[in-house]
C-alpha positions, 0 to 999 in steps of 0.5 A, spaced: 876 684 745 869 688 746 867 693 750 859 692 752 854 696 755 851 693 761 846 697 763 844 705 760 838 708 760 838 708 752 838 715 748 832 713 743 832 720 740 835 727 740 832 733 736 834 740 736 827 742 737 822 741 742 816 736 743 810 739 741 806 738 748 804 744 753 807 741 759 814 745 760 821 741 760 823 741 767 829 738 770 826 732 771 824 731 764 817 730 760 814 724 761 810 721 755 806 715 753 807 712 747 802 707 743 804 701 746 803 704 752 811 704 753 814 710 757 818 715 754 823 721 758 825 727 754 829 731 757 833 737 756 841 737 754 844 744 752 840 746 746 838 739 745 833 735 747 833 728 748 828 721 749 830 716 752 826 709 755 824 710 762 826 703 763 833 702 763 837 697 759 840 692 762 844 686 761 847 685 768 844 678 770 848 676 763 855 677 767 858 670 767 856 668 760 859 676 757 866 674 761 865 668 758 864 671 751 871 674 751 868 682 753 874 686 755 871 691 759 863 692 761 859 699 761 855 701 766 852 709 761 849 714 767 849 720 761 841 719 761 839 716 768 834 721 773 838 726 777 837 722 783 844 720 786 841 715 790 838 712 785 844 711 781 848 708 787 842 704 787 843 702 780 850 701 780 851 697 786 845 692 783 849 691 777 856 691 780 852 684 784 850 682 778 842 684 778 838 687 774 833 694 777 826 692 777 822 694 771 829 694 766 829 691 759 833 686 756 832 689 749 834 683 744 838 679 748 833 674 750 832 672 743 840 669 744 844 673 742 849 672 749 
């Protein structure tokens, strides 16, 4: 039986060098915009730089389908979430209630995987 991540700020890539921008990367992170207008955040993780989607991936609204599919464990990954305790608690409570936070995305799940 599988374990499934139901919510996370997905790391898109990790680099040993900082992005070539003039703004410093502070504790909150550096916000970048992609060509298509999508927002990304670059955060420092020790000696590495991790770029994450600014919107969390979330399929908490599909919990009944996941449980019906034989999923053994559900996981919320806050590793790359914003460092705001109140926001983390709100995200956790929403997911536990089967709701996705506003502005989240469901990756490719809308294509019918579950």
